[in-house]
One Martini backbone bead per residue (centre of mass of N, CA, C, O) as a GRO file, in nm:
protein
  367
    1MET     BB    1  13.230  13.812  14.819
    2ASN     BB    2  12.980  13.999  14.835
    3ARG     BB    3  13.047  14.152  14.575
    4PHE     BB    4  13.029  13.910  14.381
    5LEU     BB    5  12.734  13.832  14.447
    6CYS     BB    6  12.605  14.097  14.355
    7THR     BB    7  12.700  14.085  14.062
    8PHE     BB    8  12.558  13.817  13.984
    9VAL     BB    9  12.267  13.904  14.046
   10CYS     BB   10  12.260  14.135  13.842
   11PHE     BB   11  12.310  13.963  13.591
   12VAL     BB   12  12.062  13.780  13.613
   13PHE     BB   13  11.852  14.008  13.606
   14LEU     BB   14  11.925  14.125  13.328
   15LEU     BB   15  11.888  13.863  13.164
   16SER     BB   16  11.588  13.815  13.232
   17ASN     BB   17  11.489  14.084  13.112
   18PHE     BB   18  11.584  14.032  12.823
   19LEU     BB   19  11.425  13.768  12.772
   20GLY     BB   20  11.147  13.889  12.835
   21ALA     BB   21  11.154  14.095  12.604
   22GLU     BB   22  11.172  13.886  12.379
   23ASP     BB   23  10.905  13.741  12.441
   24ASP     BB   24  10.727  13.990  12.408
   25ASN     BB   25  10.806  14.045  12.114
   26GLN     BB   26  10.708  13.776  12.003
   27SER     BB   27  10.407  13.793  12.111
   28ASN     BB   28  10.355  14.087  11.963
   29ARG     BB   29  10.343  13.969  11.706
   30ALA     BB   30  10.189  13.943  11.425
   31LYS     BB   31   9.984  13.769  11.254
   32ILE     BB   32  10.040  13.561  10.938
   33ILE     BB   33   9.818  13.332  11.012
   34TYR     BB   34   9.500  13.171  10.898
   35VAL     BB   35   9.277  12.900  10.992
   36LYS     BB   36   8.983  12.724  10.856
   37ILE     BB   37   8.669  12.593  10.844
   38SER     BB   38   8.468  12.591  10.600
   39SER     BB   39   8.129  12.652  10.534
   40THR     BB   40   8.155  12.477  10.247
   41GLY     BB   41   8.181  12.221  10.373
   42GLU     BB   42   8.133  11.944  10.527
   43ASP     BB   43   7.857  11.811  10.684
   44THR     BB   44   7.912  11.667  11.020
   45ASN     BB   45   7.630  11.645  11.176
   46HIS     BB   46   7.577  11.408  11.032
   47SER     BB   47   7.583  11.101  10.936
   48VAL     BB   48   7.834  10.857  10.898
   49TYR     BB   49   8.022  10.598  10.721
   50VAL     BB   50   8.168  10.321  10.688
   51GLY     BB   51   8.362  10.401  10.388
   52GLU     BB   52   8.327  10.687  10.372
   53THR     BB   53   8.375  10.996  10.194
   54ILE     BB   54   8.499  11.302  10.308
   55ARG     BB   55   8.482  11.668  10.270
   56ILE     BB   56   8.721  11.922  10.356
   57VAL     BB   57   8.724  12.275  10.388
   58TYR     BB   58   9.001  12.491  10.376
   59SER     BB   59   9.105  12.812  10.505
   60LEU     BB   60   9.358  13.062  10.404
   61LEU     BB   61   9.559  13.321  10.561
   62LEU     BB   62   9.790  13.576  10.451
   63PHE     BB   63  10.029  13.801  10.595
   64SER     BB   64  10.272  14.016  10.512
   65ASN     BB   65  10.396  13.823  10.288
   66ALA     BB   66  10.368  13.549  10.360
   67ARG     BB   67  10.483  13.205  10.369
   68PHE     BB   68  10.416  12.901  10.289
   69VAL     BB   69  10.512  12.579  10.433
   70GLY     BB   70  10.282  12.387  10.587
   71THR     BB   71  10.158  12.068  10.712
   72GLU     BB   72   9.990  11.918  11.007
   73PHE     BB   73   9.894  11.669  11.230
   74VAL     BB   74   9.778  11.667  11.538
   75GLY     BB   75   9.892  11.349  11.634
   76GLY     BB   76   9.795  11.245  11.384
   77ILE     BB   77   9.696  10.949  11.195
   78ASP     BB   78   9.476  10.685  11.228
   79SER     BB   79   9.473  10.428  10.995
   80ALA     BB   80   9.241  10.250  11.137
   81LYS     BB   81   9.022  10.509  11.112
   82LEU     BB   82   9.189  10.691  10.894
   83VAL     BB   83   9.203  10.832  10.553
   84LEU     BB   84   9.412  11.013  10.345
   85LYS     BB   85   9.360  11.041   9.997
   86ASN     BB   86   9.505  11.357   9.959
   87PRO     BB   87   9.812  11.449  10.064
   88ASN     BB   88   9.879  11.638   9.782
   89THR     BB   89   9.721  11.876   9.816
   90LYS     BB   90   9.624  12.192   9.709
   91TRP     BB   91   9.661  12.542   9.744
   92ASN     BB   92   9.416  12.767   9.636
   93LEU     BB   93   9.347  13.061   9.487
   94SER     BB   94   9.116  13.298   9.554
   95SER     BB   95   8.929  13.582   9.487
   96ASP     BB   96   8.960  13.681   9.809
   97GLY     BB   97   9.277  13.580   9.882
   98SER     BB   98   9.244  13.301   9.957
   99TYR     BB   99   9.303  12.967  10.062
  100GLN     BB  100   9.229  12.635   9.929
  101ALA     BB  101   9.139  12.303  10.065
  102ILE     BB  102   9.069  11.954   9.988
  103TYR     BB  103   8.990  11.702  10.211
  104GLU     BB  104   9.005  11.339  10.200
  105TYR     BB  105   8.809  11.114  10.402
  106LYS     BB  106   8.828  10.784  10.519
  107ILE     BB  107   8.616  10.580  10.689
  108LYS     BB  108   8.700  10.294  10.931
  109ALA     BB  109   8.556  10.390  11.208
  110ILE     BB  110   8.343  10.475  11.471
  111ASN     BB  111   8.603  10.638  11.625
  112ALA     BB  112   8.635  10.858  11.429
  113SER     BB  113   8.853  11.149  11.370
  114ILE     BB  114   8.952  11.477  11.303
  115PRO     BB  115   9.230  11.626  11.326
  116PRO     BB  116   9.420  11.875  11.371
  117LEU     BB  117   9.525  12.151  11.162
  118LYS     BB  118   9.851  12.253  11.084
  119VAL     BB  119   9.961  12.581  10.981
  120MET     BB  120  10.247  12.721  10.808
  121ALA     BB  121  10.464  13.021  10.835
  122VAL     BB  122  10.669  13.281  10.690
  123SER     BB  123  10.817  13.554  10.688
  124SER     BB  124  10.933  13.773  10.452
  125ASP     BB  125  11.229  13.784  10.612
  126GLY     BB  126  11.268  13.507  10.782
  127ASP     BB  127  11.258  13.559  11.106
  128TYR     BB  128  10.972  13.407  11.137
  129THR     BB  129  10.729  13.182  11.267
  130ASP     BB  130  10.393  13.057  11.203
  131PHE     BB  131  10.064  12.950  11.331
  132SER     BB  132   9.767  12.746  11.262
  133ILE     BB  133   9.455  12.593  11.394
  134ALA     BB  134   9.241  12.351  11.310
  135PRO     BB  135   9.003  12.191  11.440
  136ALA     BB  136   8.861  11.932  11.544
  137ILE     BB  137   8.647  11.652  11.424
  138SER     BB  138   8.354  11.525  11.498
  139LEU     BB  139   8.194  11.199  11.460
  140ASN     BB  140   7.901  11.024  11.330
  141VAL     BB  141   7.941  10.685  11.325
  142ILE     BB  142   7.830  10.416  11.106
  143ASP     BB  143   7.779  10.067  11.109
  144LEU     BB  144   7.640   9.843  10.849
  145HIS     BB  145   7.718   9.528  10.924
  146GLN     BB  146   7.447   9.427  11.058
  147ASN     BB  147   7.389   9.368  10.774
  148GLN     BB  148   7.406   9.053  10.620
  149LYS     BB  149   7.380   9.179  10.303
  150TYR     BB  150   7.622   9.355  10.323
  151VAL     BB  151   7.910   9.471  10.106
  152GLY     BB  152   8.051   9.760  10.204
  153VAL     BB  153   7.885   9.974  10.022
  154VAL     BB  154   7.897  10.317   9.948
  155ALA     BB  155   7.665  10.515   9.736
  156ASP     BB  156   7.512  10.695   9.493
  157SER     BB  157   7.585  10.454   9.289
  158PHE     BB  158   7.484  10.110   9.165
  159ASN     BB  159   7.592   9.903   8.885
  160ILE     BB  160   7.500   9.644   8.665
  161LEU     BB  161   7.619   9.588   8.335
  162GLY     BB  162   7.701   9.273   8.360
  163TYR     BB  163   7.664   8.908   8.306
  164LYS     BB  164   7.809   8.570   8.377
  165ALA     BB  165   7.741   8.214   8.353
  166LYS     BB  166   7.947   7.920   8.416
  167THR     BB  167   8.111   7.644   8.391
  168TYR     BB  168   8.373   7.520   8.600
  169ASP     BB  169   8.275   7.242   8.726
  170ASN     BB  170   8.115   6.976   8.868
  171LEU     BB  171   8.032   7.180   9.131
  172ASN     BB  172   8.074   7.460   8.971
  173ASN     BB  173   8.029   7.801   8.918
  174ILE     BB  174   8.083   8.104   8.722
  175LEU     BB  175   8.065   8.446   8.819
  176VAL     BB  176   8.049   8.744   8.612
  177PHE     BB  177   8.076   9.101   8.684
  178GLU     BB  178   7.989   9.435   8.605
  179VAL     BB  179   8.084   9.734   8.788
  180GLU     BB  180   7.943  10.052   8.895
  181ALA     BB  181   8.041  10.360   9.078
  182LYS     BB  182   7.949  10.647   9.282
  183ASN     BB  183   8.086  10.766   9.535
  184SER     BB  184   8.283  10.523   9.651
  185ASN     BB  185   8.387  10.188   9.806
  186LEU     BB  186   8.439   9.948   9.596
  187GLU     BB  187   8.701   9.808   9.719
  188ASP     BB  188   8.505   9.671   9.962
  189LEU     BB  189   8.387   9.448   9.812
  190LYS     BB  190   8.179   9.185   9.979
  191ILE     BB  191   8.028   8.896   9.976
  192PRO     BB  192   7.838   8.735  10.243
  193GLU     BB  193   8.007   8.464  10.149
  194ASP     BB  194   8.144   8.122  10.133
  195PHE     BB  195   8.337   8.219   9.867
  196LYS     BB  196   8.505   8.261   9.591
  197GLN     BB  197   8.638   8.600   9.552
  198GLY     BB  198   8.680   8.892   9.327
  199PHE     BB  199   8.888   9.093   9.158
  200GLU     BB  200   9.014   9.137   8.825
  201SER     BB  201   8.934   9.438   8.752
  202THR     BB  202   9.025   9.795   8.795
  203HIS     BB  203   8.873  10.135   8.874
  204PHE     BB  204   8.969  10.374   9.115
  205GLY     BB  205   8.817  10.667   9.162
  206GLY     BB  206   8.707  10.960   9.288
  207GLU     BB  207   8.407  10.914   9.151
  208ASN     BB  208   8.468  10.675   8.949
  209SER     BB  209   8.393  10.321   8.952
  210ASP     BB  210   8.532   9.998   8.841
  211GLY     BB  211   8.461   9.638   8.769
  212ILE     BB  212   8.558   9.290   8.786
  213TYR     BB  213   8.363   9.019   8.916
  214TYR     BB  214   8.400   8.711   9.103
  215CYS     BB  215   8.232   8.381   9.139
  216ILE     BB  216   8.235   8.067   9.316
  217LEU     BB  217   7.965   7.838   9.279
  218PRO     BB  218   7.739   7.637   9.352
  219LYS     BB  219   7.509   7.475   9.151
  220ASN     BB  220   7.255   7.531   9.358
  221VAL     BB  221   7.283   7.825   9.291
  222GLN     BB  222   7.048   8.063   9.153
  223ASN     BB  223   7.139   8.320   9.332
  224ILE     BB  224   7.239   8.656   9.410
  225SER     BB  225   7.210   8.859   9.716
  226PHE     BB  226   7.244   9.213   9.781
  227GLU     BB  227   7.368   9.513   9.963
  228TYR     BB  228   7.362   9.859   9.944
  229PHE     BB  229   7.434  10.206  10.022
  230SER     BB  230   7.242  10.488   9.973
  231LEU     BB  231   7.321  10.824   9.991
  232LYS     BB  232   7.075  10.955   9.849
  233GLU     BB  233   6.843  10.764  10.003
  234ASN     BB  234   6.921  10.645  10.283
  235ARG     BB  235   6.951  10.327  10.188
  236PHE     BB  236   6.894  10.015  10.115
  237LYS     BB  237   6.993   9.815   9.824
  238ASP     BB  238   6.901   9.575   9.597
  239ILE     BB  239   7.084   9.289   9.454
  240THR     BB  240   7.012   9.069   9.172
  241ILE     BB  241   7.159   8.758   9.043
  242PRO     BB  242   7.117   8.540   8.812
  243ILE     BB  243   7.182   8.177   8.764
  244LYS     BB  244   7.264   8.071   8.421
  245ALA     BB  245   7.433   7.823   8.326
  246VAL     BB  246   7.670   7.751   8.079
  247ASP     BB  247   7.758   7.445   7.913
  248ASP     BB  248   8.066   7.605   7.812
  249THR     BB  249   8.391   7.570   7.852
  250VAL     BB  250   8.523   7.685   7.588
  251SER     BB  251   8.380   7.992   7.640
  252THR     BB  252   8.500   8.078   7.885
  253GLN     BB  253   8.545   8.426   7.910
  254ASP     BB  254   8.479   8.561   7.627
  255ASP     BB  255   8.268   8.803   7.753
  256ILE     BB  256   8.519   8.911   7.915
  257ARG     BB  257   8.703   9.141   8.012
  258PRO     BB  258   8.932   9.102   7.805
  259LYS     BB  259   8.890   9.050   7.488
  260ASN     BB  260   8.925   8.804   7.221
  261ASN     BB  261   9.009   8.950   6.906
  262PHE     BB  262   9.228   8.809   6.743
  263LEU     BB  263   9.080   8.578   6.594
  264VAL     BB  264   8.871   8.746   6.450
  265PHE     BB  265   9.062   8.933   6.288
  266SER     BB  266   9.232   8.713   6.150
  267ASN     BB  267   8.994   8.588   5.992
  268ILE     BB  268   8.910   8.837   5.836
  269ILE     BB  269   9.180   8.880   5.691
  270LEU     BB  270   9.181   8.609   5.548
  271ILE     BB  271   8.922   8.653   5.383
  272ILE     BB  272   9.019   8.903   5.232
  273LEU     BB  273   9.264   8.768   5.096
  274ILE     BB  274   9.103   8.556   4.943
  275VAL     BB  275   8.933   8.751   4.774
  276LEU     BB  276   9.169   8.909   4.645
  277SER     BB  277   9.309   8.670   4.504
  278LEU     BB  278   9.066   8.611   4.319
  279ILE     BB  279   9.046   8.885   4.182
  280PHE     BB  280   9.342   8.897   4.071
  281TYR     BB  281   9.321   8.649   3.892
  282PHE     BB  282   9.122   8.796   3.687
  283ILE     BB  283   9.263   9.069   3.637
  284PHE     BB  284   9.557   8.909   3.577
  285HIS     BB  285   9.502   8.678   3.371
  286LYS     BB  286   9.529   8.417   3.546
  287LYS     BB  287   9.746   8.405   3.752
  288LYS     BB  288   9.882   8.148   3.940
  289ILE     BB  289   9.978   8.288   4.199
  290PHE     BB  290   9.685   8.360   4.302
  291LEU     BB  291   9.589   8.065   4.317
  292VAL     BB  292   9.795   7.971   4.522
  293VAL     BB  293   9.721   8.171   4.746
  294PHE     BB  294   9.429   8.082   4.769
  295GLY     BB  295   9.488   7.787   4.853
  296VAL     BB  296   9.657   7.842   5.108
  297LEU     BB  297   9.443   8.010   5.263
  298ILE     BB  298   9.225   7.792   5.272
  299ILE     BB  299   9.389   7.585   5.430
  300TYR     BB  300   9.450   7.764   5.678
  301LEU     BB  301   9.157   7.825   5.759
  302SER     BB  302   9.070   7.532   5.798
  303TRP     BB  303   9.270   7.466   6.021
  304LYS     BB  304   9.163   7.682   6.224
  305ILE     BB  305   8.869   7.568   6.238
  306PHE     BB  306   8.920   7.229   6.262
  307PHE     BB  307   9.198   7.290   6.416
  308SER     BB  308   9.363   7.252   6.713
  309SER     BB  309   9.592   7.333   6.930
  310SER     BB  310   9.879   7.220   7.119
  311GLY     BB  311  10.027   7.157   7.452
  312VAL     BB  312  10.265   7.194   7.720
  313LEU     BB  313  10.216   7.229   8.052
  314LEU     BB  314  10.392   7.322   8.296
  315ALA     BB  315  10.494   7.293   8.597
  316ASP     BB  316  10.402   7.527   8.826
  317LYS     BB  317  10.160   7.683   8.676
  318PRO     BB  318   9.946   7.938   8.620
  319ILE     BB  319   9.585   7.955   8.617
  320ARG     BB  320   9.374   8.192   8.479
  321ILE     BB  321   9.091   8.377   8.423
  322LEU     BB  322   9.269   8.609   8.302
  323PRO     BB  323   9.488   8.798   8.073
  324THR     BB  324   9.638   8.877   8.363
  325TYR     BB  325   9.860   8.919   8.616
  326ASN     BB  326   9.623   8.989   8.850
  327SER     BB  327   9.480   8.743   8.819
  328THR     BB  328   9.317   8.485   8.921
  329ILE     BB  329   9.402   8.175   9.048
  330LEU     BB  330   9.278   7.866   8.991
  331GLU     BB  331   9.556   7.703   8.937
  332MET     BB  332   9.815   7.461   8.961
  333SER     BB  333  10.034   7.288   8.798
  334LYS     BB  334  10.162   6.972   8.884
  335THR     BB  335  10.223   6.884   8.588
  336ASN     BB  336  10.288   6.786   8.294
  337VAL     BB  337  10.041   6.899   8.047
  338GLU     BB  338   9.811   6.847   7.809
  339VAL     BB  339   9.678   7.108   7.600
  340GLU     BB  340   9.432   7.319   7.474
  341ILE     BB  341   9.438   7.566   7.220
  342ILE     BB  342   9.178   7.840   7.181
  343GLY     BB  343   9.363   8.101   7.238
  344GLN     BB  344   9.457   8.463   7.237
  345HIS     BB  345   9.636   8.728   7.443
  346GLN     BB  346   9.904   8.839   7.376
  347ASN     BB  347  10.087   8.661   7.639
  348TYR     BB  348   9.834   8.456   7.603
  349TYR     BB  349   9.672   8.147   7.663
  350LYS     BB  350   9.393   7.957   7.583
  351ILE     BB  351   9.276   7.680   7.780
  352VAL     BB  352   9.229   7.316   7.799
  353THR     BB  353   9.192   7.081   8.016
  354PRO     BB  354   9.142   6.746   8.076
  355ASP     BB  355   8.904   6.853   8.300
  356GLU     BB  356   8.761   7.112   8.148
  357ARG     BB  357   8.932   7.356   8.204
  358VAL     BB  358   8.943   7.715   8.188
  359GLY     BB  359   9.224   7.929   8.082
  360TRP     BB  360   9.519   8.127   8.153
  361VAL     BB  361   9.847   8.142   7.998
  362GLU     BB  362  10.159   8.172   7.949
  363LYS     BB  363  10.343   8.120   7.671
  364ASN     BB  364  10.611   8.024   7.827
  365ASP     BB  365  10.440   7.769   7.964
  366ILE     BB  366  10.450   7.657   7.671
  367LYS     BB  367  10.569   7.350   7.471
   0.00000   0.00000   0.00000
């Protein structure tokens, strides 16, 4: 029994020595990957703002023909505090032999911080993997919403390209304006007033963003004034839009993109055909066929100008501000109602309801 116990102890001792040697061999292997936050990256020592997007440049070195495997954030990203806007960013080879990647982070909360970035590689023979970790980045985040006129947008530049105000109904006007911004969070735009508002169409790009924004305002509102924060000037800047509503419900939204060019072009083509038919009548020795065509086109053009068509809008159908699927719904038709059709754009009719409201409906919703 004692002999067996001695043999077992010797076996355990030898096994532990073997495993220890393996661990030492593993730990003594040379590093094959190294990552750091590049000195050319975003300077995070100064204050950043809720809504702002910052860019961090990471540099990566691979040794001994190691192969890049992937990355992960240690502890993950809290989406309530921080958003990685380009999760599929590529690591590009630089002239000095290192790889670089630019990560874009949108700040969403004052307690946001950038977690450590773990980068992994595998040895050239596939025998073992290694990793390196870029440290976490603390941020000094400021929330600007204590300013009651602030619309939630930080930007290098913010410009109103055009605006229009028209009568919406007996109590309200509708203001629509086109806005563009550079290096901004334009998607967060919200005027701090209690009225219906929102984007009609948008293009939110990496550097340049633009959109069409609408507000439905009481008739007694003479202007709207709000502020955005200029990153270039490091201060709030005021934007004021006067409201001079045009009491012209029939043309509401005519000059807001997308424009309804169909009727204009069709009338121009009609006029050209009328002129050509008259010219051909004289060129081809006054053949009556051209005179008949001339007369038919004149009658058709007159009908288009002096008579508008109508139809029945079916119940429970949306009436939208613009002829796009994502456009804001002004109201839902409660019953079948006869409406006047005053224009069209692609698959939409522009209509006037019996209570003088103007909007766009899908052609299939009109009978």
